[in-house]
C-alpha positions in Angstrom: -0.1 0.5 -3.1 -0.5 1.1 -6.9 -0.6 -2.4 -7.7 1.3 -1.7 -11.2 5.0 -1.8 -11.5 4.7 1.4 -14.0 2.7 3.6 -11.6 4.9 3.1 -9.1 7.5 3.9 -10.9 5.8 7.4 -11.7 4.1 7.8 -8.1 8.3 7.4 -6.8 9.6 9.8 -9.6 6.8 12.4 -8.7 7.3 12.1 -5.0 11.5 13.0 -5.6 10.6 15.5 -7.8 7.6 17.1 -5.5 10.5 16.5 -2.3 13.2 18.2 -4.2 11.5 21.0 -5.0 9.6 21.3 -1.3 13.2 20.5 0.5 12.7 23.9 2.0 10.0 22.5 4.2 12.1 19.4 5.8 12.6 20.3 9.2 16.1 19.3 9.9 16.4 16.4 12.5 13.3 14.9 11.6 13.0 11.6 9.7 13.1 12.1 6.4 11.9 8.7 5.5 8.5 9.8 6.7 8.4 13.2 5.3 9.4 10.9 1.9 6.4 8.5 2.6 4.1 11.3 3.9 4.3 13.1 0.5 4.2 9.9 -1.5 0.7 8.9 0.3 -0.4 12.6 -0.5 0.2 12.4 -4.1 -1.5 8.7 -4.3 -4.4 9.9 -2.5 -4.8 13.1 -4.8 -4.3 11.0 -7.7 -6.9 8.7 -6.8 -9.4 11.6 -6.3 -8.5 13.0 -9.9 -9.0 9.4 -11.7 -11.3 7.3 -9.8 -10.7 4.3 -12.2 -7.0 3.6 -12.1 -7.2 0.1 -14.4 -8.9 2.5 -17.3 -5.8 2.2 -19.6 -2.9 -0.4 -19.5 1.0 -0.1 -21.4 2.1 -2.4 -23.5 5.7 -2.5 -23.4 8.9 -4.8 -23.7 8.8 -5.3 -19.8 5.1 -5.9 -19.8 5.8 -8.4 -21.6 9.1 -10.1 -19.8 6.8 -11.9 -16.7 8.8 -13.6 -14.1 7.6 -17.1 -13.8 8.0 -18.6 -10.2 9.8 -21.8 -9.4 6.6 -23.5 -8.4 2.9 -23.4 -9.2 1.9 -23.1 -6.2 3.8 -20.2 -5.0 2.6 -18.7 -8.1 -0.9 -19.1 -7.4 -0.7 -18.0 -3.5 0.8 -14.8 -4.7 -2.2 -13.7 -6.5 -4.5 -14.8 -4.5 -2.5 -12.4 -1.9 -2.3 -9.6 -4.7 -5.8 -10.0 -5.1 -6.8 -10.1 -1.3 -4.6 -7.0 -0.8 -6.6 -5.1 -3.6 -9.9 -5.9 -2.2 -9.2 -4.5 1.6 -10.5 -1.0 2.1 -8.0 1.7 1.7 -7.5 2.5 5.1 -6.4 -1.0 5.8 -4.7 -1.5 2.8 -2.3 1.6 3.3 -1.5 0.3 6.7 -0.9 -3.4 6.1 1.6 -2.5 3.3 3.4 0.0 5.3 3.8 -2.4 8.1 4.2 -5.5 6.1 6.1 -4.5 2.9 7.9 -1.2 3.5 8.6 -2.6 7.3 8.1 1.0 8.8 7.3 1.3 12.9 3.9 2.4 14.1 5.0 5.7 14.9 6.0 6.4 11.4 3.1 5.0 9.8 1.0 6.9 12.5 2.8 10.0 11.2 3.3 9.4 7.6 -1.1 8.9 7.6 -1.6 11.5 10.0 -3.7 8.7 12.7 -3.0 8.1 16.1 -0.7 5.4 16.5 -3.8 3.2 18.2 -5.7 3.8 15.2 -2.5 2.2 13.1 -2.7 -0.7 15.1 -6.3 -1.2 14.9 -6.3 -0.9 11.2 -3.6 -3.4 11.0 -5.3 -5.9 13.2 -8.1 -5.9 11.6 -6.5 -5.8 7.6 -4.9 -8.6 8.8 -7.9 -10.7 10.2 -9.6 -9.7 6.5 -6.3 -10.9 4.8 -7.0 -14.1 6.0 -10.5 -14.6 5.9 -10.0 -13.5 2.0 -7.1 -15.5 1.4 -9.4 -18.6 3.9 -12.0 -17.9 0.5 -14.8 -17.0 3.2 -17.3 -14.0 2.1 -17.8 -13.0 5.4 -15.7 -12.7 8.4 -17.7 -14.5 11.8 -17.7 -12.8 15.1 -16.1 -13.6 17.8 -17.9 -14.3 20.9 -16.3 -12.7 23.4 -16.1 -13.7 27.4 
């Protein structure tokens, strides 16, 4: 979601710190993974609200200079295009696509984490995937399908 390894590490650390401090609020028997993702999502949203331009600062450290090289150029270009397309998705689609596609969460878990109905999760996932297809194909705008 954050698009940067260092910021992702910071988000995970902040999530663990918040969860540890609020452990008394976790309901025994409930899904701790969903609870942790909810905390992470809320921290991410709070950070976006506080810092509307997250790409203002770039860190330079040794890890940033050790960029892994893909075996083939095509795979690297496809991954770059996919990351670019994901970054251009609207936030509500990006969250659902990443939670389902990358985190392998079930629709029920995503609905619980984001606080939305399951039908909304499925709708956003479908629309997000369609927008990704369009972006990856290089079309500027999706075409409307005629339904009979």
